[in-house]
C-alpha positions in Angstrom: -4.5 -8.4 -8.8 -7.1 -6.3 -7.2 -9.8 -8.4 -8.8 -8.3 -11.4 -6.9 -8.5 -9.5 -3.6 -12.0 -8.2 -4.3 -13.3 -11.6 -5.5 -12.5 -14.2 -2.9 -15.4 -16.3 -4.2 -13.3 -18.8 -6.1 -13.6 -22.6 -5.9 -11.1 -22.8 -3.0 -13.1 -20.2 -1.0 -16.2 -22.3 -1.5 -14.4 -25.4 -0.3 -13.2 -23.5 2.8 -16.8 -22.4 3.5 -18.0 -25.9 3.2 -16.4 -27.0 6.5 -12.6 -27.3 5.9 -11.8 -24.0 7.6 -9.9 -25.5 10.5 -6.5 -23.8 10.7 -4.2 -26.8 10.5 -6.2 -29.2 8.2 -4.2 -28.4 5.1 -0.7 -27.4 3.9 0.3 -24.6 1.5 3.1 -25.7 -0.9 5.0 -23.5 -3.2 6.2 -25.7 -6.1 9.3 -25.6 -8.2 7.4 -24.0 -11.1 7.3 -20.7 -9.0 8.7 -17.8 -11.2 9.1 -15.5 -8.2 6.9 -12.8 -9.7 5.6 -11.7 -6.2 1.9 -11.7 -7.1 1.2 -14.1 -4.2 3.1 -11.8 -1.8 1.1 -8.8 -3.0 -2.3 -10.4 -2.3 -1.4 -12.1 1.0 -3.3 -10.0 3.6 -2.0 -12.1 6.4 1.7 -11.4 5.7 2.5 -15.1 5.5 4.5 -14.7 2.2 7.6 -12.6 1.8 10.0 -12.2 -1.1 13.7 -12.4 -0.3 16.1 -12.1 -3.3 15.3 -15.2 -5.4 12.9 -17.0 -3.0 9.4 -16.7 -1.6 9.3 -17.5 2.1 6.1 -18.9 3.6 5.2 -18.6 7.3 2.5 -21.2 8.2 1.9 -19.5 11.6 0.7 -16.3 9.9 -1.3 -18.1 7.1 -5.1 -18.1 7.2 -5.4 -20.5 4.3 -7.7 -18.1 2.4 -6.4 -19.3 -1.0 -5.7 -15.9 -2.4 -2.1 -16.7 -3.1 -3.0 -19.8 -5.1 -5.7 -17.9 -7.1 -3.2 -15.1 -7.9 -0.3 -17.3 -9.0 0.0 -17.0 -12.8 1.7 -20.4 -13.2 -0.2 -22.4 -10.6 2.8 -23.0 -8.5 1.0 -22.7 -5.2 -1.1 -25.7 -4.0 -3.2 -26.0 -0.9 -3.4 -29.7 0.1 -5.7 -31.1 2.6 -4.0 -33.1 5.3 -5.5 -36.5 6.2 
């Protein structure tokens, strides 16, 4: 998990750096394939994800759209979709 935090240079980070970095131009979606492992919560430095019992709660107002949660998810349940 630390490797994800230390290496933010993934494909999503490159996409953000290429001009998409406006706060509300994309949505973070946690899909049904989520296994509630909490890895996304652990890497979220903004505090936008919280684990409550059998659910991951997402707060879009805190989210910086850095993509760490999507990179950390072992099952690919987190998608960050660009809004049109």
